[in-house]
N, C-alpha and C positions, 0 to 999 in steps of 0.2 A: 393157121393164125388168122386168115381171112374169115373164116367162120367164127372165131372167138371174137374178132373186132365187130363183125356184123351183129352178133349177139349183144355185145355190151352198148353198141349203137342204138339197137332197137330198145334194150332196157333203158337207156339214158332218156330216148325219146317218149317211151311210155310213162317214165316217171315225171318228166316235164310236162306231159299232156295231162297227166292225173294231177299234179300241183296247179297247174293252171285252171282246171275244170274245179277244183275245190276252192281256189281263190275266187273264181266267177261265183260259185255257189254261196260264199260267204259275203260277196258283195250284194249279191241279190237279197240275201237275208238281212243285210244292214239297211238296203234301200226300203225293204218292206217293212222293218220295224220303224224306221224314220217315218215312213208314210202312215203306219198305224198309230204312232204316237202323234202326230199332227193331226190325224182324224180324232183322237181321244181329246186333244186340246180344244178342237171345234165343238165336240159334244158339251166339254166343260163350260165353255163360254156361252152355249145355248142354255145350259143349267143355270148360270148365273143371270141371264136374261130373264128366265122364268121366274127366279126367286125375286128380282126386282119388280117385274110385274105383279106378283102376288102381295109384295108389300105396298105397292102404289094402289092397287085395288082395296086392300085393306083399310088403308087411309081415307078412301073415298066412301067407304061403308060406314066406318064409325071412328071415335077418336079414344077408344079405350083398347087397350091390347092385353089379351089373357090366352091361357094355354089351350082353350077349347076352339080357338079359330083355326081356320084352314092354314094359315101360314106355319102353325105349329106341329102340323102332321108331317111327318118324315115320309119322304118319297121312297117307296120300296124300289128294289131293283126293277128298272124299267127297261124293256127290250127295245134296242135301236138297231138299225141295220148294221149288222156285224159286231154287235157289243151290248153294252148295257150302261144304264145311268142310274145312280143312286145319291140321295143327299137328303137336306133339310135345312131348316132355319131355326136359329136359336136365340133368344132375346138376350143382348148382353147387358141390358139395363135391369135384369133380375139379378145380377151379380153386383157386388161392390166395386166401383170404379177407383182403382188406386190414384188416378190422376185427380179426383175431387179433394185429394189430402192438401192439396196447395191451391189456393185461389187468390189470383192476382198478386202471386209472388209471396204470399204468406201462408203459414200453416192454418187450415180451417179447424177450429176447435171442435165443431158439431162433427165433421166427417172423421176427425181422428178419434174421437169417443166411440164413434161406430166401428171403426177398424179395430181399435184395441180390444172391444168386446168381442167382435168376430174372432180374433187371435185367441183369446182365453176360451171361447166355446170350442175351439178347435184344438185346445191343449197346446198351444204355441205361446211364445213369450210375447207379451204386449209391447215390449220395447222394439220389437222388430218394426213397428209403426213409425218410430223416430228416424230409424235408418231409411225408410222409403221416403219420408218428408225431405230429410237432407239430400237424397239423391234427386229429388225433383225440384226442390226450390233453388234459386238462383244465387243465394248468397253463400259464403264460406263459413258461416256460423254452425257449429256442432249442437245438435240437439241431445240433450242428456235426459235419461239414460239410454244407451243403445245407438245414438246417432254416429255418423260418420261423414267425413268429407275428404278433401284430396290428400291430406296427410296420412289418412288410415289406408287409402288405396295405394299410394306411391310407395308404400313400403312392401307391397306383395310382389310376387314373381309369377308372370309379368306385371310391372305396375301399370296402373291407369288412374285416370281422374274420375272424380264424381261426375254423373250425368249432367246435373244442373237444368235439367229440362224433363218434361213430361215422358213418361214411358211410352214406347210405341207400341210394344207387344208386351205379353206377360212373361216371355222367356226373358226379358230384360232385367227381371228380377234375380236372374242367376249370379249377376255382377254386383248385388247389393249386399253388404255386410249382413251376416247372419241368415241368409237364404241359401240353403244347400239344395240338393236334388230332392230329398225326402219332404222337406218343407214346402218346397215350390209345389210337388206333386199334391200334398195335402191341401194346398190353397186353390189349386186350379179349378176346382168345381164351384168356387165362391166368390173369385174376385176376377176382374179383367182390367184392361188398360184402354180407355177410350180417348179421342182427341182432345175433349173438354170435359170439365166437371158435369156429372149428371146425377139425378136422384136416383132412388131404387124403386123399381116396379113392383109394388105390393101384390100384382097378380101373377108374377112370374117368378118372384124370388124364392130360393129354397128357405125351409125353416130357419137354418142357421142365419141367414142374411136377414131374415124378418126379425129374428130376436135381437140382433145386433143393432139394427136401425131404430127399434122402438126400446128405448132404455130400461124400462119396467117389464119388459116381456120375456118370461121365461121360455126356455127352449121347448119345454113339453107342450106349453100353450100355444107356441108358434107352429107346432106340428099339427095341433088341432084346428089352428086357424088355416092351414094350408089344406087339410081335409075338407073343411068347410067351403074354401074358396074353389075347390075342385068341383063341388057340386053347384056353385053360384058364385061368378066372379064378383069382384068389388066394383061396382059402377063408378065410384067416385071416392075421394079421400074421407067424405063425410060417412058414406057406407062402411069404409074399413074403420073408422073409429067407433062406430056404432056397434061393430061386431067384436071389438077388442074385449079381453076380461075387465071387469070392474076393478081389477087391481091395478091397472095400467091408468096412471093419473095424468101423464104428460106425453104428448106426441109431437115431435118435431117435424112439421109438414115440409119444411124447406128441403129435407133429405129424401122425400117421399114422393111418388107419382102413381098414376094408373095407366100411364102410355109410355111408349118407348120410341126413341129415335135411331138407336143403333141395333143391327142385328147382324149376326155371324151365319154367312152360308157355307157349308161344308159337305163333302161327299167325295164320290170317286166317278170317274168316266173310264170305261173300257172299250177298246176297239181292237178286235182280234187278240193278239198276245201282249199288247201294250196298256197298260192301266196308269192313269193319272189321278192322285188325290189331290184335292183342291180345298182351299178356305179363303174367305174373302169378308172383308168387314163392310157391310153397306150402311149408309146414312141416309135416312128418310126425313125429309123436311115436309110436313103437312101431306099435301097430295101430290107434290112433285115427284118426278121420276128419281128413285133413290140413287145416291152417288156412290162411287167405288172408293173407299178409303184406302185399303191396301188389299192386296190379293198374293197369295203363295201357293206353290206346289207342296203337298206334304206326302 
């Protein structure tokens, strides 16, 4: 009995010691992971500072933004001590800004025409534009056809009210009538949500956005214009008008520009086993240090 008791005691002590060692190893791994995540976040913040400095320098160099400039070059994975950093900048004013649809509390007819044409080019219903207007504008009047206000959203499960304010991010469209996951994904490469109404930068806009912004410009000719732009950017809107096809009779310069104010910085930072993806919207005013509008991990 004494021998059996001794064996059981030894087995119990060995099991307890093994469990304690495993718990300690797990704790050490957790601490290591937290440390590496913190290091990754520090590297990410350094990347954002780099992006802001690039934009500030670009504003000092010239007042035109185009895709052959240094800011538009993606940062290939760059080794840092214990990890890597990758990322880049994209011009958000090369996309159609959904918040331009409502100006001073009222629907903007010119911007609404641009968005409707863009929807048609993407083979989506132009009535979706009215749903976005109703989501953003402050009133409770339904815009027909396709619009929606509180009464349309309160019958859903779960119920909610119309936003009645500008979109913060593009993902906010998921709550707007008519915008399912497929529709949102099709739009993602062509639209954005910026804090205030903005013109479309003709130097960075995709062909679809250019064709939508210029009423008489067919999509195939917009693609030719993009190919020409890649060889020589538009110096100003007069240069842009001069290079348009002769069939284009009217250009609304109020919705166009050759410079940009909002840029998206995105990428990832890795340190050890921890990897942090990031996205941040930056606002640049002339030559001032760009401001951080919002930032999120992805």
